[in-house]
C-alpha positions in Angstrom: 10.5 -50.6 39.8 10.7 -54.2 39.4 12.0 -54.8 35.6 12.5 -51.4 35.4 16.1 -50.0 34.2 15.5 -46.8 35.5 13.3 -44.4 37.3 12.7 -43.2 33.5 11.5 -46.2 32.5 9.4 -46.9 34.9 7.4 -43.2 34.7 6.9 -43.4 31.4 5.3 -47.1 31.4 3.6 -45.4 34.4 2.3 -42.6 32.1 0.9 -44.7 29.1 -0.5 -46.8 31.5 -3.0 -44.6 33.3 -3.7 -42.9 29.9 -5.1 -46.1 28.8 -7.0 -47.1 32.0 -8.3 -43.8 31.8 -10.3 -44.1 28.2 -11.2 -47.8 29.1 -12.7 -48.1 32.4 -15.8 -46.1 33.0 -16.4 -43.3 36.2 -17.7 -44.8 38.8 -21.4 -44.3 39.2 -24.7 -46.0 38.7 -24.7 -46.6 35.7 -26.9 -49.6 34.0 -24.8 -53.0 32.1 -25.6 -51.3 28.5 -24.4 -48.1 29.7 -21.5 -49.9 30.5 -20.8 -51.9 27.7 -22.0 -48.9 25.3 -18.7 -46.8 26.8 -16.6 -49.5 26.7 -17.2 -50.3 22.8 -16.7 -46.4 21.9 -13.2 -47.1 24.1 -12.6 -50.0 21.5 -13.2 -47.7 18.7 -11.6 -45.2 19.8 -8.1 -47.4 20.9 -8.3 -48.7 17.1 -8.9 -45.8 15.7 -5.5 -44.4 17.1 -3.5 -47.4 17.1 -4.3 -47.6 13.3 -2.9 -44.2 13.0 0.4 -44.7 14.9 0.9 -48.2 13.1 
């Protein structure tokens, strides 16, 4: 719990982190570099659209 004031704050941060990580990290499989790059580009586009809606 380094840097967190309560277990609730830690859990909230972990929940957000895991959701964002699942968006950006491609599933483990034998993918080409271009397929991985495409996955990350799509993830960044989703992130930007979600951030603009929330902000």
